[in-house]
NUMITOR-602084 format. One record per atom (N, C-alpha, C, O): x, y, z; residue in three letters. Coordinates in steps of 0.001 Angstrom, whole numbers, padded with zeros to 6 digits, always signed. Layout:
! NUMITOR-602084
XYZALA
...
END
This chain:
! NUMITOR-602084
-031580+101468-071716MET
-031304+099941-071486MET
-031950+099415-070339MET
-031740+099935-069243MET
-032762+098380-070472THR
-033370+097812-069536THR
-032580+096620-068975THR
-031961+095774-069622THR
-032725+096722-067626THR
-031968+095485-066790THR
-032821+094600-066490THR
-033919+094914-066031THR
-032421+093225-066720SER
-033347+092022-066541SER
-033302+091661-064979SER
-032325+091851-064255SER
-034403+091164-064626ALA
-034450+090728-063361ALA
-034002+089253-063183ALA
-033878+088761-062061ALA
-033802+088676-064140LEU
-033192+087336-064353LEU
-031688+087405-064084LEU
-030946+088269-064551LEU
-031310+086379-063260HIS
-029740+086338-063126HIS
-029430+084936-063419HIS
-029988+084061-062757HIS
-028589+084630-064352ILE
-028260+083291-064666ILE
-026922+083150-063994ILE
-026020+083975-064138ILE
-026828+081993-063204HIS
-025477+081746-062523HIS
-025003+080247-063236HIS
-025386+079113-062945HIS
-024119+080648-064178SER
-023634+079545-065174SER
-022697+078558-064400SER
-021883+078957-063566SER
-022865+077259-064730GLN
-022002+076198-064295GLN
-020728+076085-065225GLN
-019748+075420-064889GLN
-020804+076743-066356VAL
-019675+076456-067281VAL
-018296+076664-066753VAL
-017402+075884-067080VAL
-018041+077803-065850PRO
-016698+077935-065219PRO
-016309+076703-064374PRO
-015153+076288-064447PRO
-017092+076177-063681VAL
-016842+074884-062907VAL
-016609+073690-063828VAL
-015677+072922-063591VAL
-017386+073513-064827LEU
-017122+072305-065764LEU
-015868+072607-066333LEU
-015077+071676-066482LEU
-015546+073758-066680ALA
-014315+074071-067500ALA
-013084+073616-066619ALA
-012149+072963-067083ALA
-013175+074034-065275GLU
-012195+073683-064327GLU
-011960+072158-064122GLU
-010841+071692-063908GLU
-013122+071398-064206LEU
-013084+070063-063853LEU
-012389+069482-064965LEU
-011489+068663-064781LEU
-012792+069901-066255GLU
-012151+069333-067481GLU
-010697+069558-067490GLU
-009913+068695-067884GLU
-010305+070800-067026ARG
-008842+071135-067127ARG
-008033+070292-066006ARG
-006865+069935-066156ARG
-008799+070031-064895ILE
-008082+069019-063870ILE
-007928+067568-064567ILE
-006906+066882-064583ILE
-008990+067309-065051ALA
-008950+065936-065688ALA
-007935+065736-066815ALA
-007427+064640-067048ALA
-007668+066840-067494LEU
-006628+066701-068617LEU
-005378+066814-068005LEU
-004470+066125-068472LEU
-005111+067657-066904TRP
-003865+067735-066293TRP
-003507+066397-065572TRP
-002351+065978-065503TRP
-004437+065852-065116THR
-004391+064393-064354THR
-003869+063503-065439THR
-002870+062826-065197THR
-004437+063439-066589ALA
-004046+062534-067704ALA
-002669+062658-068186ALA
-001972+061698-068517ALA
-002265+064044-068214THR
-000851+064195-068875THR
+000247+064230-067851THR
+001332+063711-068114THR
+000010+064849-066622GLU
+000905+065286-065707GLU
+001232+064119-064727GLU
+002349+063979-064231GLU
+000198+063306-064489LEU
+000244+062329-063332LEU
+000058+061049-063874LEU
+000956+060261-063577LEU
-000894+060582-064621LEU
-001086+059200-065155LEU
-000222+058915-066369LEU
+000201+057765-066495LEU
+000099+059862-067308GLY
+000670+059634-068518GLY
-000030+058624-069431GLY
+000421+057515-069719GLY
-001127+059116-069828PHE
-001914+058497-070731PHE
-001180+058152-072055PHE
-000621+059084-072634PHE
-001125+056924-072587LYS
-000499+056551-073919LYS
-001416+056239-074872LYS
-001092+056426-076045LYS
-002644+055741-074583LYS
-003627+055421-075573LYS
-004975+056316-075658LYS
-005490+056784-074643LYS
-005399+056474-076711GLU
-006582+057562-076998GLU
-007798+057204-076141GLU
-008234+056053-076146GLU
-008327+058132-075434LEU
-009614+057769-074663LEU
-010424+059111-074983LEU
-009843+060189-075105LEU
-011802+058967-075110HIS
-012917+060080-075404HIS
-013516+060233-074069HIS
-013928+059212-073519HIS
-013615+061305-073505VAL
-014132+061430-072123VAL
-015054+062795-072178VAL
-014611+063794-072744VAL
-016158+062792-071657THR
-016891+063992-071174THR
-016944+064232-069813THR
-016874+063248-069078THR
-017048+065268-069348VAL
-017194+065727-067828VAL
-018506+066281-067585VAL
-018931+067141-068357VAL
-019189+065895-066614SER
-020610+066315-066163SER
-020735+066547-064815SER
-019937+066031-064033SER
-021803+067392-064365LEU
-022106+067363-063188LEU
-023524+066707-063004LEU
-024430+066969-063796LEU
-023680+065935-062050GLN
-024953+065182-061936GLN
-025319+064966-060485GLN
-024431+064786-059653GLN
-026549+064979-060168THR
-027053+064689-058852THR
-026532+063456-058369THR
-026239+062559-059160THR
-026391+063333-057135LYS
-025910+061792-056615LYS
-027294+061115-056494LYS
-027302+059890-056372LYS
-028408+061754-056513GLY
-029724+060873-056289GLY
-029941+060457-055028GLY
-029792+061251-054099GLY
-030291+059266-054830THR
-030568+058706-053448THR
-029237+058125-052807THR
-029251+057673-051663THR
-028117+058152-053563ALA
-026905+057365-052869ALA
-026430+058373-051797ALA
-026390+059573-052071ALA
-026132+057986-050788ARG
-025682+058808-049644ARG
-024205+059377-049832ARG
-023964+060533-049486ARG
-023247+058583-050364THR
-021876+058881-050380THR
-021206+059109-051735THR
-020038+059491-051801THR
-021986+058861-052860ARG
-021536+059033-054076ARG
-020902+060408-054306ARG
-021551+061438-054123ARG
-019642+060412-054703LEU
-018962+061666-054957LEU
-018773+061873-056421LEU
-018704+063009-056890LEU
-018687+060790-057157GLY
-018486+060779-058614GLY
-018487+059393-059327GLY
-018695+058352-058704GLY
-018277+059431-060472HIS
-018301+058012-061306HIS
-017512+058145-062441HIS
-017240+059272-062855HIS
-017096+057116-063016PHE
-016373+056970-064364PHE
-017300+055792-065070PHE
-017478+054753-064434PHE
-017812+055929-066208ALA
-018501+055042-066894ALA
-018110+054967-068406ALA
-017964+055976-069095ALA
-017965+053804-068826LYS
-017773+053584-070234LYS
-018846+053676-071232LYS
-019856+052986-071096LYS
-018695+054518-072278GLY
-019634+054595-073347GLY
-021000+055319-072963GLY
-021956+055056-073692GLY
-021175+056067-072062ARG
-022413+056514-071699ARG
-022886+057651-072633ARG
-024071+057984-072657ARG
-021852+058302-073479TRP
-022412+059301-074339TRP
-022051+058762-075714TRP
-021325+057779-075860TRP
-022604+059465-076738THR
-022436+059104-078227THR
-022120+060507-078764THR
-022788+061524-078578THR
-020840+060366-079550LEU
-020622+061620-080277LEU
-020709+061188-081724LEU
-019980+060323-082210LEU
-021750+061918-082449ASP
-022243+061496-083698ASP
-021276+062086-084800ASP
-021276+061654-085953ASP
-020489+063058-084381ALA
-019427+063595-085375ALA
-018328+062605-085827ALA
-017775+062609-086927ALA
-018103+061764-084810LEU
-017065+060624-085015LEU
-017631+059354-085265LEU
-017164+058365-084699LEU
-018612+059262-086072GLU
-019235+058054-086443GLU
-019801+057301-085188GLU
-019577+056115-084947GLU
-020508+058084-084472LYS
-021361+057633-083383LYS
-020365+056955-082338LYS
-020590+055836-081876LYS
-019362+057640-082035LEU
-018302+057053-081167LEU
-018720+057047-079713LEU
-019182+058071-079209LEU
-018569+055893-078998GLY
-018882+055839-077535GLY
-017948+056820-076764GLY
-016737+056782-076985GLY
-018525+057775-075785VAL
-017648+058387-075104VAL
-017919+058261-073664VAL
-019046+058229-073168VAL
-016791+058191-073024CYS
-016750+057694-071530CYS
-017418+059006-070818CYS
-017462+060104-071373CYS
-017885+058761-069625GLU
-018537+059735-068810GLU
-017650+059903-067316GLU
-017544+058955-066537GLU
-017157+060990-067103LEU
-016599+061318-065698LEU
-017585+062164-065065LEU
-017746+063290-065537LEU
-018179+061845-064201SER
-019447+062648-063536SER
-018832+062932-062102SER
-018125+062119-061508SER
-019205+064260-061585VAL
-018823+064733-060377VAL
-020425+065236-059681VAL
-021309+065913-060206VAL
-020370+064634-058379SER
-021802+065060-057817SER
-021870+066492-057562SER
-020958+067130-057036SER
-022993+066980-057956SER
-023296+068403-057867SER
-023452+068807-056427SER
-023091+069934-056091SER
-023989+067929-055509GLU
-024023+068110-054151GLU
-022790+068057-053648GLU
-022583+068800-052688GLU
-021835+067331-054058GLY
-020467+067101-053453GLY
-019532+068495-053726GLY
-018441+068577-053162GLY
-019941+069441-054494LEU
-019253+070598-054819LEU
-018931+071279-053369LEU
-017885+071882-053127LEU
-019886+071105-052544GLN
-019752+071842-051342GLN
-018698+071464-050330GLN
-018437+072053-049280GLN
-018075+070256-050886ARG
-016889+069834-049909ARG
-015629+070712-049916ARG
-014762+070643-049045ARG
-015596+071593-051032GLY
-014419+072327-051197GLY
-013659+071998-052416GLY
-013714+070823-052778GLY
-012919+072872-053153PRO
-012254+072872-054280PRO
-011202+071608-054410PRO
-011211+070871-055397PRO
-010356+071453-053377MET
-009297+070443-053086MET
-009928+069023-053185MET
-009489+068127-053905MET
-011160+068920-052262GLU
-011706+067533-052242GLU
-012344+067293-053734GLU
-012197+066199-054279GLU
-012913+068140-054243VAL
-013550+067969-055697VAL
-012496+067593-056572VAL
-012752+066632-057297VAL
-011205+068191-056699ALA
-010293+067846-057322ALA
-009719+066434-057180ALA
-009369+065735-058130ALA
-009663+066100-055914GLU
-009489+064526-055699GLU
-010249+063498-056181GLU
-009857+062361-056442GLU
-011565+064028-056309THR
-012626+063044-056817THR
-012235+062864-058274THR
-012137+061729-058741THR
-011988+064038-059068VAL
-011647+063956-060559VAL
-010451+063214-060669VAL
-010335+062551-061699VAL
-009423+063167-059742ILE
-008089+062501-059957ILE
-008472+060926-059766ILE
-007973+060053-060476ILE
-009389+060669-058759HIS
-009827+059441-058420HIS
-010412+058633-059845HIS
-010031+057530-060237HIS
-011384+059463-060452GLU
-012076+059020-061537GLU
-011226+058817-062769GLU
-011423+057960-063630GLU
-010210+059755-062744MET
-009226+059599-063909MET
-008454+058398-063849MET
-007976+057911-064874MET
-008291+057866-062677VAL
-007546+056503-062467VAL
-008386+055481-063225VAL
-007822+054712-064004VAL
-009798+055427-063028HIS
-010637+054569-063699HIS
-010342+054789-065282HIS
-010154+053857-066065HIS
-010330+056114-065619GLY
-010091+056435-067134GLY
-008851+055688-067893GLY
-008821+055168-069008GLY
-007846+055818-066903TYR
-006592+055278-067412TYR
-006650+053904-067487TYR
-006236+053358-068510TYR
-007180+053128-066402CYS
-007258+051644-066639CYS
-008217+051175-067651CYS
-008027+050116-068249CYS
-009436+052065-067906GLU
-010151+051854-069058GLU
-009277+051822-070527GLU
-009418+050960-071395GLU
-008477+052813-070573SER
-007575+052930-071785SER
-006689+051920-071941SER
-006414+051599-073097SER
-006143+051305-070980GLU
-005134+050418-070867GLU
-005602+048993-070804GLU
-004807+048054-070788GLU
-006997+048837-070765GLY
-007503+047481-070705GLY
-007299+046776-069237GLY
-007363+045553-069114GLY
-007076+047553-068268ILE
-006808+047059-066857ILE
-008316+046955-066145ILE
-009088+047909-066044ILE
-008535+045808-065746VAL
-009889+045603-064971VAL
-009679+045931-063630VAL
-009149+045131-062859VAL
-010107+047215-063237ASP
-009698+047799-061898ASP
-011004+047637-060998ASP
-010897+047988-059823ASP
-012122+047179-061404THR
-013197+046982-060390THR
-013808+045490-060811THR
-013603+044923-061885THR
-014559+045024-059767SER
-015305+043854-059990SER
-016696+044096-060010SER
-017148+045235-059896SER
-017488+042968-060166LYS
-019027+043229-060114LYS
-019430+044122-058898LYS
-018758+044030-057870LYS
-020325+044847-058947GLY
-020688+045839-057933GLY
-019989+046998-057698GLY
-020363+047776-056820GLY
-018864+047243-058485GLY
-018020+048290-058488GLY
-017016+048316-057378GLY
-016562+049365-056922GLY
-016685+047109-056958ASN
-015637+047018-055793ASN
-014179+047330-056545ASN
-013851+046843-057627ASN
-013483+048122-055849HIS
-012177+048584-056600HIS
-011140+047444-055914HIS
-011137+047128-054724HIS
-010325+046947-056893ASN
-009554+045957-056608ASN
-008165+046408-056629ASN
-007891+047549-057003ASN
-007235+045543-056233SER
-005769+045750-056006SER
-005102+046561-057282SER
-004198+047386-057150SER
-005678+046200-058489LYS
-005051+046812-059494LYS
-005579+048280-059563LYS
-004817+049075-060113LYS
-006605+048697-059154PHE
-007049+050272-059100PHE
-006027+050778-058029PHE
-005375+051793-058272PHE
-005872+050121-056884ARG
-005015+050641-055706ARG
-003799+050935-056287ARG
-003305+052052-056136ARG
-003121+049864-057087ALA
-001778+050160-057525ALA
-001591+051320-058557ALA
-000550+051977-058527ALA
-002435+051551-059341GLU
-002574+052767-060193GLU
-002769+054052-059499GLU
-002119+055058-059784GLU
-003733+054000-058522ALA
-003964+055262-057686ALA
-002757+055600-056786ALA
-002416+056773-056638ALA
-002152+054650-056224GLU
-000838+054869-055399GLU
+000210+055474-056270GLU
+000844+056468-055915GLU
+000397+054845-057460ARG
+001391+055326-058229ARG
+001514+056828-058582ARG
+002570+057420-058805ARG
+000211+057373-058598ILE
+000266+058981-058744ILE
+000326+059720-057511ILE
+000475+060941-057465ILE
+000187+058831-056338GLY
+000261+059791-055057GLY
-001108+060015-054290GLY
-001364+060937-053516GLY
-001922+058980-054672LEU
-003072+058931-053787LEU
-002880+057954-052562LEU
-002067+057035-052669LEU
-003452+058090-051648VAL
-003496+057158-050516VAL
-004682+056611-050651VAL
-005632+057324-050973VAL
-004847+055207-050423VAL
-005790+054147-050618VAL
-006136+053396-049493VAL
-005308+052671-048942VAL
-007217+053499-049128ASP
-007654+052505-048060ASP
-008995+051679-048324ASP
-009736+051996-049254ASP
-009253+050714-047560LYS
-010373+050036-047922LYS
-011742+050776-047366LYS
-011703+051424-046320LYS
-012775+050656-048024GLY
-014071+051197-047979GLY
-015162+050274-048137GLY
-015029+049066-047946GLY
-016329+050870-048512THR
-017499+050052-048786THR
-017394+049303-050009THR
-018054+048278-050174THR
-016580+049767-050903GLN
-016370+048970-052272GLN
-015002+048737-052514GLN
-014372+049327-053392GLN
-014520+047877-051745GLY
-013068+047523-051898GLY
-012205+048785-051558GLY
-012417+049600-050660GLY
-011171+048767-052486TRP
-010131+049812-052091TRP
-010400+051315-052711TRP
-009622+052056-053312TRP
-011798+051502-052343ASN
-012336+052797-053018ASN
-012029+054251-052127ASN
-012290+055349-052617ASN
-011487+054104-050863GLN
-011357+055227-050284GLN
-010020+055922-050598GLN
-008958+055419-050230GLN
-010069+056962-051210THR
-008853+057746-051607THR
-008542+059088-051166THR
-009479+059874-051020THR
-007445+059431-050950ALA
-007235+060932-050459ALA
-005757+061309-050919ALA
-004911+060431-051089ALA
-005497+062641-051108MET
-004271+063033-051711MET
-003116+062918-050550MET
-003291+063211-049367MET
-001918+062439-051125SER
-000719+062483-050125SER
-000323+063979-050089SER
-000816+064824-050837SER
+000573+064211-049191THR
+001242+065656-049157THR
+001695+066095-050276THR
+001372+067225-050641THR
+002497+065335-051015GLU
+003111+065800-052242GLU
+001962+066021-053295GLU
+002031+067052-053963GLU
+001067+065285-053479LEU
+000157+065432-054605LEU
-000748+066622-054176LEU
-001137+067414-055034LEU
-001074+066759-052938ASN
-001806+067886-052494ASN
-001112+069271-052915ASN
-001707+070286-053278ASN
+000061+069123-052807ALA
+000948+070510-053162ALA
+000775+070723-054604ALA
+000585+071851-055061ALA
+000829+069790-055248LYS
+000742+069724-056812LYS
-000562+070408-057245LYS
-000631+071380-057998LYS
-001477+069833-056725VAL
-002811+070103-057019VAL
-003003+071610-056700VAL
-003434+072399-057540VAL
-002683+071936-055530TYR
-002993+073303-054952TYR
-002403+074364-055852TYR
-002968+075458-055871TYR
-001271+074160-056644GLU
-000595+075008-057454GLU
-001260+075213-058759GLU
-001081+076240-059415GLU
-002029+074241-059142VAL
-002498+074275-060616VAL
-004108+074479-060381VAL
-004693+074668-061447VAL
-004820+074483-059411LEU
-006261+074371-059214LEU
-006698+075806-059065LEU
-006234+076575-058223LEU
-007739+076142-060058ASP
-008234+077640-059656ASP
-009551+077403-058842ASP
-010642+077189-059370ASP
-009326+077466-057507ALA
-010267+077255-056445ALA
-011460+078194-056555ALA
-012615+077910-056237ALA
-010967+079501-057111GLY
-012141+080544-057042GLY
-013490+080267-057774GLY
-014537+080870-057539GLY
-013326+079277-058687VAL
-014629+079184-059374VAL
-015533+078241-058795VAL
-016615+078080-059359VAL
-015251+077551-057699PHE
-016101+076676-057051PHE
-017092+077542-055990PHE
-016855+077463-054785PHE
-018046+078251-056412GLN
-018727+079046-055650GLN
-020131+078599-055439GLN
-020863+079198-054651GLN
-020537+077546-056130MET
-021980+077208-056125MET
-022014+075769-056271MET
-021283+075147-057043MET
-023065+075150-055349TRP
-023230+073603-055343TRP
-024910+073528-055258TRP
-025697+074419-054941TRP
-025161+072179-055645ARG
-026675+071759-055452ARG
-026893+071346-054046ARG
-026124+070609-053430ARG
-027997+071866-053566ASN
-028566+071507-052347ASN
-029001+070065-052155ASN
-029643+069477-053026ASN
-028652+069511-051029GLU
-029147+068022-050847GLU
-030745+067956-050739GLU
-031344+068805-050079GLU
-031361+067012-051349ASN
-032608+066727-051344ASN
-033105+066302-049822ASN
-032451+065460-049207ASN
-034167+066852-049289PRO
-034454+066355-047997PRO
-034784+064904-047899PRO
-035521+064365-048724PRO
-034245+064268-046897ARG
-034718+062827-046835ARG
-036056+062639-046155ARG
-036448+063167-045114ARG
-036703+061755-046974LYS
-038086+061230-046329LYS
-037874+060296-045419LYS
-037126+059353-045675LYS
-038581+060432-044064GLU
-038415+059508-043033GLU
-039354+058310-043434GLU
-040529+058419-043785GLU
-038678+057228-043328LYS
-039452+055911-043383LYS
-040563+055844-042561LYS
-040404+056097-041366LYS
-041808+055510-043037SER
-042792+055258-042089SER
-042456+053863-041323SER
-041948+052907-041908SER
-042768+053861-040082VAL
-042614+052736-039312VAL
-043729+051809-039101VAL
-044641+052233-038392VAL
-043831+050659-039565GLN
-044892+049780-039556GLN
-045068+049229-038070GLN
-044196+048484-037623GLN
-046213+049588-037263VAL
-046557+049201-036123VAL
-047483+047924-036160VAL
-048606+047923-036664VAL
-046891+046858-035577LYS
-047713+045591-035581LYS
-049048+045922-034596LYS
-048980+046499-033510LYS
-050220+045440-035209ARG
-051333+045584-034219ARG
-052108+044321-034057ARG
-052112+043433-034910ARG
-052790+044270-032887VAL
-053690+043171-032508VAL
-055162+043470-032486VAL
-055566+044492-031932VAL
-055932+042675-033031ALA
-057488+042804-033156ALA
-057973+042299-031790ALA
-057603+041225-031317ALA
-058889+043205-031141TYR
-059686+042890-030118TYR
-061185+042986-030564TYR
-061546+043852-031361TYR
-061958+042159-030078GLN
-063235+041910-030468GLN
-064346+041861-029412GLN
-064092+041087-028490GLN
-065473+042480-029333CYS
-066571+042157-028411CYS
-067768+041747-029184CYS
-068224+042356-030151CYS
-068232+040656-028663LYS
-069440+039940-029255LYS
-070576+040579-028654LYS
-071234+040037-027765LYS
-070834+041781-029143CYS
-071860+042709-028444CYS
-073295+042409-028856CYS
-073495+042446-030070CYS
-074240+042145-028139GLN
-075600+041869-028593GLN
-076491+042752-027777GLN
-077265+042249-026964GLN
-076413+044110-027964THR
-077216+044981-027257THR
-078638+045069-027857THR
-078921+044684-028991THR
-079464+045595-027013GLU
-080698+045914-027517GLU
-081260+047258-027077GLU
-081180+047592-025894GLU
-081747+047932-027867GLY
-082346+049236-027618GLY
-081329+050454-027998GLY
-081609+051612-027686GLY
-080243+050150-028627TYR
-079414+051286-028865TYR
-079894+051935-030037TYR
-079816+051342-031113TYR
-080439+053214-029957GLU
-081222+053965-031047GLU
-082320+053262-031532GLU
-082751+053359-032681GLU
-082814+052487-030567GLY
-084201+051815-031007GLY
-083922+050643-031962GLY
-084875+050193-032597GLY
-082677+050098-032121GLU
-082546+048905-032965GLU
-081976+047767-032228GLU
-081514+047855-031091GLU
-082029+046739-032903GLU
-081362+045454-032084GLU
-079994+045281-032783GLU
-079945+045243-034012GLU
-079008+045187-032107TYR
-077701+045117-032693TYR
-077134+043667-032654TYR
-077186+043029-031602TYR
-076664+043207-033638GLY
-075890+041838-033544GLY
-074573+041953-034129GLY
-074087+040981-034706GLY
-073871+043184-034025LYS
-072655+043421-034715LYS
-071436+043176-033761LYS
-071589+043290-032545LYS
-070290+042857-034279GLN
-069123+042582-033462GLN
-068279+043727-033651GLN
-067884+044008-034783GLN
-067932+044490-032538TYR
-067319+045574-032644TYR
-065771+045381-032412TYR
-065321+044873-031385TYR
-065005+045831-033451ARG
-063614+045368-033414ARG
-062661+046556-033197ARG
-062960+047588-033798ARG
-061595+046566-032453ILE
-060642+047537-032242ILE
-059247+046957-032555ILE
-058912+045808-032267ILE
-058505+047824-033145MET
-057063+047509-033725MET
-056166+048104-032620MET
-056342+049311-032450MET
-055312+047561-031892VAL
-054396+047980-030810VAL
-052944+047665-031160VAL
-052701+046595-031717VAL
-051898+048576-030853PRO
-050581+048101-031015PRO
-050391+046872-030103PRO
-050909+046725-028995PRO
-049519+045961-030777ALA
-049234+044553-030127ALA
-048724+044851-028701ALA
-049139+044165-027766ALA
-047931+045746-028520LYS
-047255+046110-027164LYS
-048044+046694-026289LYS
-047689+046638-025112LYS
-049070+047268-026564ALA
-049930+048061-025685ALA
-050632+047175-024636ALA
-050904+046016-024947ALA
-050923+047615-023497ASP
-051532+047046-022409ASP
-052969+047376-022464ASP
-053340+048366-021833ASP
-053785+046722-023096PHE
-055184+046842-023584PHE
-056129+046195-022680PHE
-056092+044983-022466PHE
-057059+047064-022094ASN
-058009+046583-020916ASN
-059209+047708-021168ASN
-059225+048849-020707ASN
-060061+047176-021894ALA
-061161+048214-021931ALA
-062507+047463-021890ALA
-062639+046239-021908ALA
-063541+048443-021828MET
-064975+047582-021711MET
-065716+048285-022928MET
-065435+049422-023305MET
-066730+047452-023520CYS
-067460+047931-024585CYS
-068485+048751-023979CYS
-069101+048494-022944CYS
-068638+050021-024912ARG
-069576+051046-024254ARG
-071053+050772-024460ARG
-071919+051518-024003ARG
-071337+049580-025224PHE
-072730+049061-025482PHE
-073242+048134-024538PHE
-074326+048293-023976PHE
-072264+046887-024296CYS
-072793+045819-023321CYS
-072077+045808-022005CYS
-072420+045102-021057CYS
-071005+046679-022006GLY
-070195+046838-020654GLY
-069256+045562-020416GLY
-068628+045421-019367GLY
-069215+044759-021337HIS
-068160+043487-021248HIS
-066815+043994-021984HIS
-066708+044922-022785HIS
-065719+043038-021437GLY
-064475+043404-021963GLY
-064254+042734-023466GLY
-065085+041956-023936GLY
-063191+043072-024083TYR
-062853+042622-025317TYR
-061837+041464-025257TYR
-060854+041443-024516TYR
-062230+040418-026209ASP
-061187+039320-026336ASP
-060284+039520-027580ASP
-060706+040171-028535ASP
-059051+038969-027580GLU
-058107+039039-028721GLU
-058578+038175-029736GLU
-058969+037044-029450GLU
-058579+038636-030988VAL
-058804+037933-032007VAL
-057813+037021-032459VAL
-056745+037504-032834VAL
-057998+035586-032497THR
-057022+034834-032949THR
-057390+034186-034151THR
-058546+033803-034326THR
-056335+034006-035144ARG
-056495+033480-036464ARG
-056089+032018-036665ARG
-056197+031493-037773ARG
END
């Protein structure tokens, strides 16, 4: 028997646990009454610095059910490194959005700002809600909820996460000022020059130089 040099590290156990926590939240915490179709995914947060997850309506299509629109509950693959309990809290937060979607509750405004309706539903199940960059979007588990989640969560499956993309440093645009010498030298390499020699210098620099051809100073170019 030949042993392969390739080792596949599956994300299936993590996804299965995220799905299980989502279902547990729906049944044991939120008490879903109306049908909602959801798929759970792991996605990179991309360029967003603080995105831990999101819930979006109709992002997927299920052809088997007459092209039914399926909601997406996504967890940041980079955010898995925060720890199992923190990831579970993200799933619970996003499931609050799912519950509001099923009940027709408008819990966010334009731009994704979480409103007081989201806050009310989140607090109902034991999340502590504070204001953040998008309204009432900062959530954490209360002591009671934390204990419940700790009892049901299989923390052992969270052993892998996606590395953060290195951030590219933005290039700093330095304002420059043009200095010019009206150089009329003769005899340079046997030719007569009538060129204007221009130098670009940072605006804040203390520039004081002489032209190597004519020996005179440079004047700032005005437009």
